[in-house]
Structure formats: structure tokens, C-alpha cells
N, C-alpha and C positions, 0 to 999 in steps of 0.2 A: 504494499499500500504506499509506504513511504517513498519507495523507489519510483513508483508511477507518478506520484505528486512531484517529485524532484525532476523527473524526465519531462513531465508536462510543462513545469516551469521553465526548464531549459529551453524546450521547443518554442515556447512563447517568447522568451527573451531573444533567441536566435532569429525568430522571425522579425522582430522589431528591429534588431540590429541590422539585419540584411536590408530591410526597407530603408532605414536611415542611412546606411553606408552606400548602398549600391543604387537604389531607385530614386532617393531624394537628392536632387542636384543642388539644393541650397547649402551653402557652407555652414559649419557650425557657428553659432553666435552666442554671446554672453549677454544677459540682461539682469536687471534688479539687483545689482551688487549693493550689499548693505551689511552693517554690523548688527546682527540680530540680538545679541546678548552681550553686555559688557560688564565686567566687574573690575575690581582694582588690580586683579592678577590674571585675568583671562578674557578672551573675546570669542565670540562665535561668528564667523564670516559666512554669508549666505550669498548665493547667486544661482540663477537658472541658465540652462543651455537648451537650445532647440533640439539637440541631438543627445543621445546617451554618450557621456564622456566622462574621463577621469577628473579629479579635483586637486588642485595645487594652490597654495598660498605662499608667496614669498612676503616676508615682512621684516621690518627692522627700524632702527631710530633715524635712518636716513633713506633716501630714495635709492641707495645701493642695496637696500634690504639686508641681505646677509643670512637670514635664517629662512627655513622651508618646512612646511607640513604638507604632506601629500597622501591621498587616498586613491587607490587603483580602481576601486569599484566604479563602474560606469553607471551614471545616474543623470536625471534631468535637473533635479533640485539638489544643489550642493551645499553642505554644511561642514565647515572645518573648524574645530576648537583649537585656538592658540592658548597655551598655558605658559606659566613662568614669567608673566609680564610684571613690570614695576609699576606701583601706584603712581598716579599724576604724572605719566609719561606720554609723550606724543609718539605714536607708531605710525609708519607708512606701510602700505601693503598693495599687492596686486594679486589678482586671481587668474588662473590659467586652467584651461581644459583642452583635451585633445580627443578627437574621434577622426572625422574625415580630414580635418586640418587642425593645426595647433593655434589656439586663440588666447588672447589675454586682455585684461582690462586693468590699467595701471593708474597710479598716483591717487590713490585713495588714502585716507588717514583717520585715525581716532585717537583720542586721548583717555587714558584710563582714569577712573575717579580716585579720590581718596579712599583709604581703607575704611 
């Protein structure tokens, strides 16, 4: 029973991926980039893509970023939690996704609140 369920899920995922990669001629695009949740030491960055794609956030205290968090699961709605941040600090970030093509949306920022 579990095997059939997983196989059905895989077939469904494969059909969606095939349609998006082969049949859909529109390039992968990013939209709705925002910080969904912000604490003094963490942030959850959110964005959407029109195709199933992986998720990557580069962030840091300058526009050179320097740190990365990445998830390989292919999704339409992306959420990445950044932890280990300092309170009352300004951080810069960019989001990246890849499916048919490699896309990014850069030059975003947030400031962590006081503890």
C-alpha cells in the first residue's frame, strides 16, 4: 500500500516536471520575494517560482553576501530559514532557483530586531 502511494506520488511529480521542463516554453521566474518571519536571530525568506525549482539564499552583512543556505527539493513556494543572525543588524540577501534556467532576485535587505 505504501509502495503504491509513493509510486503514484512519483508519477504525478514526474508528469508535472516533464510538463514544466519540456512542454512549457516560459523561463523560470521568481516573484513575491519577502521575509516572512523575522526574529532577533533568524529570518524566514519566502518566494515563488512558476516552475518547480530548488531554493538558495545568499546573505551577509554586505552585498558580497558570503553565506549560503540551500535546499535541493524542487518546489513552487520556497521557504528558507536563516539562523545564527545577530540582533539589530542589517543583512543583505538574494534568492536563487534553478529548473529550466538559473534565476535570481538580488539586493534585498532586512534588519533584525532587538532581543
